N, C-alpha and C positions, 0 to 999 in steps of 0.2 A: 839279450835282453833284445827286444825288438827298436826297433826307432822309427818313430813318427812326426813324420811334417807338424809343425804350428804355423798357420798362418798367421800371422799377428801386426794388426794396424799398427801404422807408426806414421807419427804427425801431430798437428795441434790445432788448433783454429784457422789456419789461414790452409790447411788444405795436408795431406799425406797417401801413404798407399800401405799396400801390404807387403811384407817379406817373410819369406820362407824361413826356418828354423828347424834342422832336421835331430831330432831329442831321442837321447834313450830313455826309456822309459820302463819301470818296473811294474811287480802287482802289486796294488794299493794305493796306485799314486792319482791323484787327482790334479787338473789343469792348474791348478795354483802351484801345485808342485814342477811340472813343467815350465809353467811361466820363472819359476823362481833358477832353476836351472838356465832356461835361456839368459837372463838377467846375468846370473853369476858367471856364466860360461861365454857366451858369447853377444851378448848388447849390454854391457854395465849402465848402459844410460835406459834403459828401457823402463817409462815410467807405468807404475802399476800402482793399487789402491788396496790395502789389504791390513788386519789387524789380529782378529784373534784364530784366526784358520778353523773356526768350529761350528761355523754358520749361524752365530749369532751378533757377529755386528752389524752385518749388512754392508760390509765393506767392500769386497771384491766384485759385486754387481759386472757382469760385461753380459756380453751375445755372443755365445759359442754355438757355432755353424748356425748363425742367426735366428736362436732362442735364449730369449733375458735366463741367467742362470746365476747363480752364486758358483765362483770360478774353484772353492774352497768345498764344494759339496757336488759338483761334477767330477766321476770316476772316470778316468781315460777309457777304461774296461768297459764302458756303456756307449762310447761312441766309437762310429765306424772309423778305426786307426789304417784302412787301406787306402785310403784318401788323406788331403793335408785337413787338419782339423781347425779351422777359421775360429777366430779368437779378436773382438774389436770391441769398442768402446760402447755403451749405452745409446742409441739413436736417438732419443726423447730431448736429450741434454748438451747443450755446446762442449764442444773439447777443450781440452786441456792442454792435454800432450798425452799421445801413447792410446795408454788403456781408462786413463783416466778424467772423467766428466767434471763439469760443471752444474753440482744440484744445489747448490746456492738459491736458487727458486725456490724450491719443496720450503725451506725453512722461513722465508718471506710469505708462503702461502698460510701453513700453519697461523703464523701471527696475526692473520686478519679472521680467525676463528675465535667467535665468541667463547672464551674460558666458561669453567664451571663454574655455576652458581648454585651454590645451595638454598634448598627451600628456610623458609625459616624455623628455628627447632620447637617452637612453639603450638606448628600447626598437628594439627588432628592429637597422638597422643605424648605431644610435648617430648618427642623424643627425633635422635635421628637412626632409630632402629628402621633396618632393611630385609627382605628374606633372602634367603641364601641362593634363589632361584635367580633372583633380580642381579644380585653380584656374579651367577655362572653366566649370565646370559653377557656382560659385557667384559666379562673376562679374556674371553677368546681375541679380542680387540685389542687388548694390552698386550699380546703376544708380537704382534708386529715391533721388526728389528729395524724399519728404516732403512729396509735393501733398496727401492724405490723398483724393484723388477716390477710390479703390478702399472705403476706408472708409464715405465719403458715399453709395457706390452700396449698399451691402452691406444685403441688407434686415435683416438680423440686428439693426445697432445701425440703419440710418434707421428701421424703419418697427417695430420691436420693444425698441428700447431696452435690448439688453442689457448695454451698457455695463461692466455689473459682473461680468459672467459670458463676455465674448468678447471676444478682444484686436483680431479685427478681420482683415483680409488683410494688411493692411499688416506686421503683428507675424507674422504668419505664414511672413512673407517673410525677417522679419528674422531669426527661429527656423531658417529653416529653411536660410541663411546660414551660420547657427552651427553645426547638426546635421549638414548635407552637407560640411562644412568638413572635410579629412581628418588634418586635426591635431588637430580638438575632440576631447575625451573626457568633457564635460559631458553630464551625464544630463536631459533637459529632457522625457521623453516623459509622465513622470506628470502634472507642469504642464499639459502640451496638452492631455492628457485630462479634467483638473480644473479647476485654477484659470483656463485659458487657454479653455476651450469649444469645441475645436477641434471635436467633432461636433455642432455648430448650423449650421458652413458644409455645404448641402447640393448644392455645387459646381454653380452655375449659370452660373462663367464672366461675372458681369455684372463683378468686378472687372476680371479681363483685358481687358476691353472697354472700360474707360474708361482704362486707364493710358496718360499719355501717351509712359513711356519703352519704351511695348511687351513689357511682361515680362509673360513666361509665367506668370503667379502660379496661376493652378486646376491647372495641367497640371504645373508643373516645384516647384510648392514645394508647395502644401497638398495634394494628392494625394497624395506620397511619404511627407508628413508623416501623415496617415491611415493609411497603410498601414504605416508605426512600429508608430504606438499598436495598431492592428490585431493585428499580427500578434505584440506584447506581452501584451495583454490581453485576446483576442478567440480567439486560437489555439486550439483546443481540446487540443492535445498539450501545450502549452507551459502553460496554464491547469491540467491534470492534473499536471506537473511540481511547479509550483509549490505545489499543494497535498500531493502527497508530500513534499517538501523544504521547503517551508516556506518557501520563496523568494520 
């Protein structure tokens, strides 16, 4: 079995550094397997967050060779093993210890988004019947496992630290799942424009590229939300009508 060097970040909120761990790897191993081996044999105090090891819980998010990935879904055979494999915590969130970050900000953001508000069932045909195509449209967004890799790769959060002004791609997807639901009647456009900072997104599609669930974040969620905001606030005719009517 070949021996691969894993360069793992060790530290906490006060700072830290990388440590090298030579580790034997075998066919079919993923990065999380190697981290567990290191934890068991070389660094018993290495902190790492994980749960399902099946790519469905989103717990083991990290940066592998500088790329946001799930450790349990990243095969070592897909990485260059003739040089150290770097494993570090997500950079968009505060470090707690070693590979574990504080992602609690995301849960606070979600609380602030207006919840689902169904229309009156007496509206139109007196039922809540909806078309299958409308169900299919929002079903994609419900695949999100909240790994926050899209949040981590987003330059607005990762590089510019606009956490107070921008909710990030994960929660634009969440907002889209509500806004595009055929029964929802809540109005979130003003929040998207102002408090949620949708204007910061310049649709680089980096969030779509890292999504382990292959959600088309940019094209199917963010751009349609941007279009709705533009239609309301920047359409010249609608803007003139608002001035005339005071609406």
